[in-house]
Backbone bond lengths (Angstrom), bond angles and torsions (degrees), N, CA, C in turn:
res aa  C-N    CA-C-N  psi(-1)  N-CA   C-N-CA  omega(-1)  CA-C   N-CA-C  phi
1 M - - - 1.471 - - 1.484 110.37 -
2 L 1.263 115.92 139.40 1.646 118.31 175.75 1.518 97.40 -102.25
3 E 1.325 111.64 140.78 1.510 124.47 177.11 1.381 116.13 -141.77
4 L 1.370 120.49 119.88 1.452 125.95 170.87 1.508 107.24 -96.94
5 Q 1.356 108.26 127.22 1.484 121.14 178.63 1.393 114.36 -108.34
6 E 1.413 121.96 98.75 1.513 125.80 -178.46 1.534 117.00 34.68
7 I 1.432 109.84 61.72 1.391 114.41 -179.46 1.552 108.93 -81.15
8 S 1.433 114.97 142.02 1.357 122.92 -178.07 1.566 105.85 -138.34
9 R 1.230 118.72 142.08 1.456 124.21 174.16 1.561 111.66 -153.49
10 S 1.329 116.48 131.82 1.407 123.52 -177.96 1.625 104.01 -121.60
11 F 1.426 110.88 153.29 1.330 114.52 165.28 1.513 112.84 -124.51
12 R 1.330 123.70 125.43 1.411 129.50 -174.04 1.553 112.55 53.16
13 G 1.327 106.12 37.93 1.538 111.10 177.54 1.587 117.11 90.02
14 I 1.409 111.67 -13.75 1.434 118.47 -179.81 1.588 115.48 -95.10
15 P 1.264 112.87 114.37 1.504 117.79 -175.34 1.594 111.00 -57.39
16 A 1.304 113.87 126.99 1.477 122.98 174.92 1.577 106.57 -93.26
17 I 1.309 112.49 -53.21 1.477 114.47 179.55 1.582 102.38 -132.99
18 Q 1.330 115.33 150.38 1.471 122.27 173.64 1.467 118.29 -128.48
19 D 1.212 125.03 118.09 1.460 129.69 174.84 1.542 109.24 48.29
20 V 1.392 112.86 56.89 1.447 120.01 178.22 1.551 110.12 -86.49
21 S 1.377 117.05 117.45 1.431 124.29 -172.40 1.498 108.04 -127.15
22 F 1.238 127.34 133.07 1.475 131.27 170.04 1.631 114.31 -166.53
23 K 1.146 116.98 162.78 1.456 121.78 171.48 1.473 116.50 -127.14
24 L 1.282 115.20 148.20 1.620 119.37 -178.20 1.525 100.68 -134.70
25 A 1.411 111.65 120.15 1.360 119.53 -173.42 1.568 109.03 -103.54
26 P 1.328 118.46 162.82 1.495 122.10 179.29 1.588 105.38 -58.06
27 G 1.312 114.11 136.40 1.483 120.52 173.91 1.584 111.58 88.25
28 E 1.279 114.87 2.24 1.460 116.52 -176.33 1.554 108.01 -105.55
29 I 1.464 113.80 139.55 1.392 120.33 167.55 1.546 107.28 -114.28
30 V 1.479 106.53 110.37 1.542 111.67 -178.04 1.459 115.17 -109.27
31 G 1.365 115.53 121.04 1.476 120.48 179.11 1.426 108.87 -73.33
32 F 1.397 121.20 139.75 1.428 128.55 178.54 1.421 107.18 -122.39
33 L 1.372 120.61 103.38 1.427 125.66 -166.82 1.532 111.28 -117.42
34 G 1.227 115.95 150.91 1.511 122.59 177.61 1.485 110.85 178.50
35 P 1.421 116.92 155.08 1.418 120.32 173.85 1.601 108.33 -70.72
36 N 1.253 113.58 164.25 1.529 116.79 175.32 1.516 109.22 -55.62
37 G 1.454 112.31 135.33 1.340 119.78 179.56 1.596 114.43 81.62
38 A 1.272 111.54 15.40 1.504 114.10 -173.73 1.476 109.68 -82.35
39 G 1.472 122.74 -22.96 1.370 127.09 -170.17 1.496 116.62 117.70
40 K 1.243 117.74 4.57 1.414 121.28 -179.63 1.476 116.40 -62.47
41 S 1.347 111.86 -46.11 1.575 119.11 -174.55 1.548 106.81 -71.24
42 T 1.351 121.11 -38.90 1.381 125.99 173.17 1.421 113.77 -60.72
43 T 1.254 120.71 -45.83 1.535 122.91 173.80 1.478 113.07 -60.45
44 V 1.306 123.56 -47.51 1.413 133.25 169.66 1.510 110.23 -45.55
45 K 1.353 113.10 -57.32 1.429 117.25 -170.24 1.510 112.92 -69.38
46 I 1.307 112.27 -20.84 1.568 118.16 173.77 1.616 107.67 -76.78
47 I 1.296 108.64 -45.14 1.532 108.70 175.97 1.512 120.79 -59.96
48 T 1.244 114.84 -32.72 1.485 127.87 178.60 1.567 109.59 -79.57
49 G 1.207 113.13 -22.38 1.561 115.19 179.02 1.583 112.37 99.12
50 M 1.345 111.94 2.14 1.573 113.27 -178.22 1.500 111.77 -75.82
51 L 1.299 116.67 -21.67 1.476 122.87 173.50 1.534 112.23 -129.57
52 R 1.371 111.99 153.74 1.481 115.33 177.19 1.560 108.09 -105.75
53 P 1.227 116.42 134.16 1.546 117.72 172.12 1.349 116.82 -63.97
54 N 1.369 121.13 142.04 1.462 120.32 169.58 1.551 110.17 -68.14
55 D 1.247 122.00 -27.90 1.416 124.25 178.11 1.442 107.83 -147.72
56 G 1.386 116.69 157.85 1.551 118.79 179.34 1.431 114.63 94.16
57 R 1.320 113.85 174.21 1.440 119.83 -177.67 1.461 108.54 -141.97
58 V 1.473 117.79 153.60 1.429 120.67 173.68 1.559 102.46 -118.98
59 L 1.341 119.38 122.12 1.398 129.67 -175.73 1.625 112.01 -105.76
60 F 1.167 120.20 137.72 1.487 124.85 165.75 1.475 110.28 -126.24
61 E 1.317 111.19 120.93 1.494 117.98 -174.06 1.410 114.13 49.97
62 G 1.345 120.36 34.80 1.445 128.39 172.74 1.388 116.21 94.74
63 Q 1.420 118.41 -3.33 1.403 123.09 -170.03 1.425 105.49 -110.24
64 D 1.375 120.05 143.59 1.497 123.43 168.91 1.548 110.33 -67.04
65 I 1.332 115.81 126.53 1.427 116.80 -175.25 1.610 110.38 -65.02
66 R 1.193 115.56 -24.50 1.506 120.88 -179.58 1.379 112.98 -64.08
67 K 1.296 125.49 -25.83 1.416 133.87 177.86 1.528 111.77 -55.92
68 D 1.322 112.05 -41.98 1.471 120.80 179.88 1.453 116.31 -151.47
69 M 1.236 116.68 80.76 1.481 124.65 -175.37 1.393 114.11 -59.91
70 V 1.403 117.62 -38.55 1.444 120.53 177.76 1.462 111.86 -56.14
71 A 1.435 117.18 -54.27 1.316 118.66 -179.94 1.532 118.43 -68.21
72 F 1.297 120.42 -24.40 1.473 122.67 170.94 1.579 108.05 -70.39
73 R 1.279 120.85 -43.07 1.493 120.87 -175.42 1.466 108.62 -69.11
74 S 1.365 118.49 -23.91 1.481 121.51 178.52 1.649 114.42 -66.33
75 I 1.322 113.38 -18.73 1.474 120.74 178.45 1.590 110.83 -111.51
76 L 1.297 117.32 12.16 1.468 122.73 -179.83 1.569 112.12 -109.20
77 G 1.292 112.52 131.18 1.426 115.04 165.51 1.488 113.29 -117.86
78 Y 1.308 118.49 139.61 1.610 119.66 -164.64 1.485 102.96 -142.59
79 V 1.378 110.50 128.29 1.442 119.61 168.91 1.509 104.89 -111.52
80 P 1.169 127.93 107.95 1.477 132.08 179.85 1.578 110.34 -71.01
81 E 1.305 109.12 155.25 1.559 115.85 172.77 1.524 115.01 -51.35
82 E 1.408 109.93 -48.67 1.540 114.91 -173.51 1.679 102.06 -110.04
83 A 1.263 106.54 136.23 1.520 115.73 177.66 1.476 119.72 -78.73
84 H 1.316 115.60 93.79 1.425 121.60 -174.33 1.497 105.25 -99.33
85 L 1.328 115.93 95.98 1.495 121.17 -174.42 1.531 106.18 -119.02
86 Y 1.315 113.06 159.05 1.432 118.65 167.56 1.600 112.64 -85.39
87 T 1.391 112.86 95.15 1.465 119.56 -160.04 1.485 109.29 -72.65
88 Y 1.361 120.26 -18.63 1.439 119.49 176.43 1.633 112.65 -73.44
89 L 1.302 116.14 -12.94 1.443 123.42 177.50 1.506 109.38 -83.14
90 S 1.376 115.12 150.51 1.522 112.82 169.16 1.514 106.64 -84.06
91 G 1.430 112.81 171.81 1.369 118.01 179.22 1.483 112.35 -57.86
92 L 1.288 114.90 -38.81 1.599 117.48 -178.31 1.488 108.09 -70.73
93 E 1.357 122.71 -36.75 1.440 122.90 -177.31 1.457 112.11 -73.86
94 Y 1.369 116.95 -29.68 1.532 119.55 172.23 1.517 112.63 -64.74
95 L 1.357 111.84 -42.89 1.463 118.74 -178.54 1.646 108.13 -66.55
96 Q 1.179 114.86 -37.38 1.535 119.96 -179.74 1.432 103.98 -65.91
97 L 1.331 121.36 -45.59 1.576 122.01 -175.43 1.497 106.62 -65.46
98 V 1.382 122.16 -41.68 1.409 119.78 -176.31 1.635 109.97 -70.38
99 G 1.355 117.18 -34.84 1.458 122.09 178.32 1.600 106.45 -62.64
100 R 1.367 122.18 -44.49 1.265 122.59 174.30 1.405 122.38 -56.46
101 L 1.386 113.80 -41.34 1.456 125.22 179.83 1.513 104.06 -66.31
102 R 1.322 123.50 -29.45 1.510 128.60 -175.15 1.471 110.31 -91.37
103 G 1.321 115.47 2.91 1.531 122.72 175.50 1.563 116.42 72.45
104 L 1.331 113.29 24.01 1.439 114.06 -179.48 1.536 107.07 -90.21
105 G 1.356 113.34 152.45 1.474 122.06 -178.88 1.569 112.71 -65.89
106 E 1.234 119.01 153.65 1.339 124.34 -178.77 1.575 115.53 -57.07
107 A 1.365 116.41 -46.98 1.398 120.44 -176.61 1.449 107.77 -68.60
108 L 1.350 122.01 -37.52 1.499 124.08 179.52 1.524 112.71 -71.71
109 I 1.355 118.66 -32.04 1.489 123.01 171.33 1.569 107.94 -63.62
110 K 1.225 118.93 -46.46 1.481 118.26 -175.58 1.432 111.47 -55.79
111 V 1.477 111.88 -53.12 1.398 119.86 -170.71 1.554 109.00 -72.91
112 K 1.248 125.41 -30.92 1.465 124.54 175.37 1.539 111.55 -74.77
113 A 1.381 118.79 -43.73 1.371 125.29 173.77 1.420 121.86 -55.86
114 T 1.346 114.13 -47.66 1.594 121.06 177.98 1.482 107.22 -72.11
115 R 1.300 122.75 -34.68 1.542 119.05 -177.21 1.504 106.94 -73.64
116 L 1.390 120.83 -37.64 1.390 121.28 -175.88 1.552 108.98 -70.31
117 L 1.216 112.72 -39.28 1.527 117.47 179.36 1.583 109.88 -62.30
118 K 1.347 112.08 -41.47 1.522 119.03 -178.37 1.517 109.58 -62.55
119 L 1.460 111.55 -48.35 1.499 118.92 -176.49 1.597 108.61 -63.48
120 L 1.363 116.97 -32.37 1.384 113.25 179.52 1.650 115.48 -99.97
121 H 1.302 107.90 32.74 1.429 117.56 175.32 1.515 117.41 55.37
122 L 1.253 109.03 41.54 1.629 114.06 -174.75 1.477 106.44 -127.08
123 E 1.329 118.55 18.23 1.425 118.49 -177.94 1.385 117.41 -63.95
124 S 1.386 113.19 -45.36 1.618 124.56 178.65 1.503 107.75 -66.27
125 W 1.299 121.87 -15.98 1.518 122.98 -176.44 1.531 111.94 -104.91
126 Q 1.318 117.31 -5.12 1.445 121.76 -163.99 1.497 113.12 -60.81
127 Y 1.456 118.79 -23.65 1.478 119.84 -178.51 1.689 109.47 -99.61
128 S 1.378 110.79 -5.81 1.546 113.58 -176.73 1.488 110.38 -85.10
129 P 1.356 118.40 144.15 1.484 120.58 -179.61 1.578 111.74 -60.52
130 I 1.260 113.07 141.10 1.477 115.93 -178.95 1.414 113.85 -59.27
131 S 1.347 123.23 -22.16 1.400 129.32 171.14 1.427 116.82 -49.45
132 S 1.303 106.53 -24.96 1.577 112.41 -174.77 1.639 110.07 -99.06
133 Y 1.328 114.05 3.29 1.453 122.33 -177.56 1.495 109.59 -80.52
134 S 1.351 120.34 147.68 1.471 125.45 166.21 1.500 110.04 -74.12
135 K 1.334 117.18 170.79 1.395 121.59 -175.58 1.600 110.34 -62.63
136 G 1.342 111.03 -42.96 1.498 117.43 176.87 1.574 112.53 -57.06
137 M 1.417 111.87 -45.86 1.462 114.20 -174.89 1.539 112.23 -62.98
138 R 1.452 115.96 -34.81 1.452 123.40 179.43 1.483 107.19 -63.18
139 Q 1.242 112.96 -39.92 1.498 120.97 -171.50 1.529 108.09 -62.82
140 R 1.468 111.47 -44.83 1.419 119.98 -177.36 1.678 112.31 -68.12
141 V 1.271 113.62 -26.74 1.428 119.82 173.09 1.450 110.68 -68.65
142 L 1.452 113.75 -44.02 1.509 113.50 175.98 1.454 117.62 -63.90
143 I 1.443 117.99 -27.73 1.396 118.51 -175.12 1.651 101.03 -79.23
144 A 1.270 114.61 -37.42 1.478 114.58 -179.44 1.544 111.90 -61.85
145 A 1.328 116.26 -38.86 1.429 122.65 178.91 1.542 115.68 -64.84
146 A 1.536 110.07 -34.17 1.486 113.44 170.27 1.333 119.79 -64.59
147 L 1.319 115.55 -32.25 1.513 126.67 -172.00 1.556 111.34 -82.75
148 L 1.322 115.00 -27.57 1.378 124.22 -165.82 1.577 115.90 -51.26
149 H 1.269 119.68 -41.09 1.489 121.19 -174.55 1.573 106.76 -99.28
150 D 1.413 122.37 14.47 1.439 116.56 175.79 1.515 115.43 62.40
151 P 1.346 120.20 49.23 1.435 117.87 -172.08 1.704 110.93 -78.78
152 K 1.385 102.91 157.62 1.458 108.56 177.03 1.574 113.68 -80.48
153 L 1.255 121.74 -22.81 1.415 132.31 -174.27 1.452 115.12 -125.23
154 L 1.251 119.39 119.11 1.517 124.55 -172.78 1.509 110.14 -120.65
155 I 1.268 121.56 119.80 1.378 125.03 171.50 1.573 109.84 -108.96
156 F 1.385 111.91 125.88 1.525 115.19 -179.93 1.496 110.31 -119.14
157 D 1.220 121.11 112.81 1.497 121.78 -177.57 1.537 108.25 -101.94
158 E 1.314 117.74 106.25 1.405 121.80 177.01 1.583 113.26 55.67
159 P 1.381 113.46 48.40 1.456 117.84 -170.77 1.468 114.53 -75.01
160 L 1.317 121.86 -10.68 1.518 119.19 -178.62 1.567 106.49 -89.67
161 S 1.374 121.91 -0.11 1.387 123.94 178.28 1.505 114.76 -54.86
162 G 1.466 115.76 110.14 1.397 117.45 178.40 1.460 114.52 95.39
163 L 1.353 121.10 -16.86 1.484 124.34 -173.59 1.421 108.43 -77.99
164 D 1.277 120.66 140.93 1.511 128.32 172.04 1.386 112.61 -71.64
165 V 1.374 117.78 177.35 1.471 121.24 -176.80 1.559 111.57 -63.93
166 V 1.219 118.21 -37.53 1.555 118.75 -177.97 1.455 111.84 -73.26
167 S 1.306 115.18 -33.91 1.511 119.19 179.16 1.481 106.98 -71.36
168 T 1.242 118.65 -42.25 1.540 125.24 179.30 1.394 110.77 -56.77
169 R 1.323 121.23 -44.14 1.451 126.82 178.69 1.454 110.44 -67.34
170 L 1.327 118.89 -46.85 1.452 117.63 175.75 1.429 111.40 -61.96
171 F 1.274 124.33 -40.08 1.412 123.25 175.38 1.511 115.01 -54.67
172 K 1.296 116.99 -40.57 1.519 124.03 -176.34 1.521 101.49 -65.55
173 D 1.309 114.02 -55.83 1.468 113.99 -179.18 1.577 116.21 -52.42
174 L 1.323 106.68 -35.87 1.628 111.00 -178.24 1.529 108.64 -66.77
175 L 1.154 112.85 -42.71 1.626 120.16 175.80 1.525 112.66 -52.39
176 E 1.207 114.34 -44.26 1.480 123.27 176.30 1.545 109.52 -60.38
177 L 1.274 119.85 -46.87 1.374 125.04 -174.02 1.529 109.58 -73.57
178 L 1.315 114.25 -39.74 1.460 117.69 176.16 1.533 114.15 -58.73
179 A 1.277 112.40 -36.84 1.471 119.02 -175.91 1.586 105.10 -72.64
180 A 1.307 112.40 -43.50 1.476 118.76 172.07 1.534 116.85 -50.80
181 E 1.366 112.49 -39.65 1.463 117.97 175.22 1.413 116.30 -80.13
182 G 1.490 118.60 9.16 1.361 119.04 179.29 1.501 125.83 79.89
183 K 1.419 107.25 13.35 1.440 117.41 173.36 1.540 112.20 -74.06
184 M 1.369 110.78 150.04 1.584 116.56 174.13 1.541 101.38 -94.61
185 V 1.377 115.29 139.37 1.485 119.17 -173.93 1.546 104.36 -136.81
186 L 1.351 119.48 115.86 1.460 119.82 170.28 1.522 103.85 -106.27
187 Y 1.363 116.54 127.51 1.344 123.56 -166.38 1.597 110.96 -125.90
188 I 1.366 114.36 112.33 1.440 120.31 -171.98 1.496 107.07 -106.37
189 S 1.296 119.39 125.82 1.423 125.11 -179.96 1.393 115.04 -159.22
190 H 1.345 116.99 158.28 1.504 125.44 168.00 1.517 112.21 -101.18
191 V 1.406 114.33 -2.26 1.570 116.07 -174.73 1.544 100.15 -98.06
192 L 1.478 109.45 89.21 1.528 112.50 -170.63 1.446 113.13 -75.22
193 E 1.387 119.60 -15.87 1.465 121.24 176.54 1.533 109.04 -62.43
194 V 1.400 117.91 -44.55 1.478 125.91 173.37 1.449 114.93 -58.22
195 V 1.400 113.50 -49.04 1.460 121.67 178.39 1.625 108.98 -56.32
196 E 1.306 115.31 -44.47 1.441 114.44 -177.20 1.618 113.53 -68.10
197 Q 1.306 115.66 -25.41 1.448 124.71 179.34 1.579 108.22 -73.67
198 I 1.311 113.77 -44.23 1.632 111.96 -161.96 1.525 107.17 -110.46
199 C 1.348 126.77 -20.61 1.448 119.47 -176.19 1.508 115.93 -91.73
200 N 1.352 108.15 135.89 1.435 117.90 170.76 1.517 116.64 -62.25
201 R 1.240 111.55 -45.26 1.464 118.15 175.35 1.713 113.97 -131.27
202 V 1.193 118.92 164.21 1.338 121.06 167.80 1.427 117.65 -135.67
203 I 1.310 116.10 144.11 1.588 120.96 -175.68 1.472 100.50 -117.71
204 V 1.340 113.80 134.98 1.512 116.76 -176.50 1.540 99.86 -123.36
205 I 1.361 116.48 121.89 1.335 128.68 174.96 1.578 114.09 -113.22
206 A 1.306 117.29 140.17 1.478 124.43 179.29 1.368 110.14 -154.51
207 K 1.353 116.79 139.07 1.534 123.62 -173.79 1.463 111.15 46.38
208 G 1.330 118.27 40.20 1.494 117.05 172.48 1.489 120.03 87.34
209 K 1.452 115.36 -4.78 1.341 118.76 -171.84 1.553 111.29 -126.33
210 I 1.260 119.58 148.29 1.520 126.75 177.70 1.654 104.25 -74.15
211 L 1.345 112.54 125.15 1.465 112.12 -179.63 1.443 109.19 -116.72
212 A 1.366 119.10 -14.80 1.531 120.34 174.06 1.620 109.85 -157.02
213 D 1.249 111.50 150.97 1.400 119.93 176.84 1.487 111.00 -159.62
214 A 1.264 109.10 98.45 1.637 123.19 -172.59 1.418 111.43 -161.57
215 R 1.353 115.08 168.17 1.420 118.61 166.74 1.437 118.19 -65.91
216 P 1.308 119.10 141.47 1.514 119.32 -179.56 1.504 116.40 -49.91
217 C 1.296 116.69 -45.34 1.564 121.51 177.39 1.496 108.45 -56.94
218 D 1.361 121.04 -42.99 1.388 127.01 -175.87 1.657 108.54 -65.00
219 L 1.294 115.40 -43.05 1.438 123.31 177.90 1.526 109.07 -60.40
220 T 1.307 119.74 -50.01 1.292 120.54 -169.59 1.604 110.35 -77.90
221 R 1.360 118.93 -27.14 1.464 123.18 172.72 1.548 108.17 -66.85
222 L 1.343 117.56 -53.22 1.481 125.72 -165.53 1.568 103.26 -64.55
223 M 1.289 119.80 -37.35 1.476 123.29 -177.44 1.441 118.46 -95.00
224 S 1.406 111.96 3.24 1.488 119.51 -177.48 1.488 116.91 51.74
225 L 1.226 116.32 43.15 1.444 123.72 -178.21 1.470 115.13 -113.22
226 P 1.240 122.26 149.41 1.501 120.60 -176.87 1.594 119.43 -68.57
227 N 1.387 113.95 -32.93 1.454 117.71 -177.64 1.431 110.77 -153.63
228 L 1.421 111.63 173.81 1.512 115.78 178.29 1.532 119.56 -58.88
229 E 1.303 108.88 -33.78 1.455 114.88 -179.84 1.575 113.26 -58.78
230 S 1.316 114.34 -38.15 1.436 122.83 -173.84 1.496 103.82 -75.74
231 V 1.309 118.69 -42.48 1.421 123.98 177.56 1.631 115.74 -58.63
232 F 1.293 105.09 -46.90 1.555 115.38 179.77 1.542 107.96 -59.55
233 A 1.417 115.48 -45.52 1.554 115.24 -178.07 1.519 111.75 -64.10
234 Q 1.378 114.86 -40.14 1.469 117.22 -179.10 1.564 111.14 -61.84
235 I 1.424 116.03 -47.40 1.338 123.83 -169.60 1.561 112.63 -64.24
236 V 1.305 110.62 -43.83 1.458 122.15 179.80 1.574 112.07 -82.26
237 Q 1.305 115.74 -12.83 1.540 122.46 -178.67 1.510 107.89 62.36
238 Q 1.411 111.14 48.51 1.504 116.73 175.39 1.482 112.29 -63.02
239 Q 1.307 117.65 148.57 1.468 122.18 -179.32 1.414 109.23 -70.55
240 E 1.316 124.30 151.28 1.383 130.21 -178.52 1.604 106.28 -70.47
241 T 1.340 116.18 107.26 1.381 123.80 -169.71 1.583 116.99 -69.14
242 M 1.287 114.64 -30.81 1.482 119.28 -174.25 1.524 107.01 -69.54
243 G 1.332 117.03 -41.46 1.494 122.10 179.96 1.468 111.18 -58.79
244 V 1.428 113.92 -43.95 1.545 117.33 -175.87 1.435 105.15 -70.16
245 A 1.399 120.69 -39.16 1.460 120.63 -178.74 1.579 112.61 -57.20
246 R 1.295 109.52 -44.30 1.465 115.02 -178.60 1.525 110.25 -66.40
247 E 1.236 120.99 -37.23 1.437 123.40 167.95 1.526 117.94 -53.97
248 M 1.274 114.05 -47.33 1.474 129.79 -179.13 1.696 102.05 -61.37
249 V 1.320 120.01 -45.33 1.321 119.94 -179.36 1.704 112.69 -65.30
250 E 1.420 107.85 -37.85 1.422 113.95 177.02 1.569 113.57 -61.58
251 V 1.332 109.32 -41.34 1.569 114.14 177.00 1.515 114.88 -63.43
252 M 1.440 113.52 -35.68 1.511 120.74 173.78 1.478 112.87 -58.89
253 Q 1.425 113.48 -34.98 1.419 117.75 -167.88 1.605 107.56 -90.98
254 L 1.231 120.88 -0.83 1.441 121.06 -178.80 1.530 109.30 -62.73
255 S 1.292 115.01 135.58 1.594 119.59 178.78 1.476 110.16 -113.55
256 H 1.374 122.24 -25.73 1.376 124.26 -178.09 1.544 107.88 -160.46
257 V 1.280 118.96 159.35 1.441 123.43 178.15 1.541 105.18 -126.84
């Protein structure tokens, strides 16, 4: 189990997150939602060890992850929001590099990397430099890299970015199977329709604080709203978007002042 215990982090005295606490159990897919600047990225960076919290702890299977970050990262698979890849490498070379960093044997790396690339429709591109890949192809390489070492915990930050319809469907099916295998999945996305379909629970954060933690169906029922998008807008007090859109069109149409 992954557990965050009252995590707080400030930058130059300004709180980014405050007393963030939640648990993620094996077999769960938990959606982590919030508007831009809500604290999602800060929370994820603390979970992955890229940032230290000012207060609080992150526990994995009861142990503070900071006691052995090498061991913790060996069970973590992470797809970041932005694809930072070594673009001079081919897709196969990149996966080989990731496999070596994870301590896998060369023969196993080759088998797993080539099979994953084939399953993700990248077989014909495996020897081409990543610089020639489309955004969706790069995203599929990142997904393959996150799965390569069979991690217990997976963090997907906007994983559908750039994916086509077929790849999106494949990824949704993949999440279902990962949960069935007992993996822990933290899923960050602004595509709330997909979150509502695949997540067992959703955690909503805004202004650095957790505002909700419940099953999507419970949130919609308790708030008497038709879908998760409506719940999210109300919880985070999102502005009324149609009115803003109308004003933007009015500004577009100005011809003189």
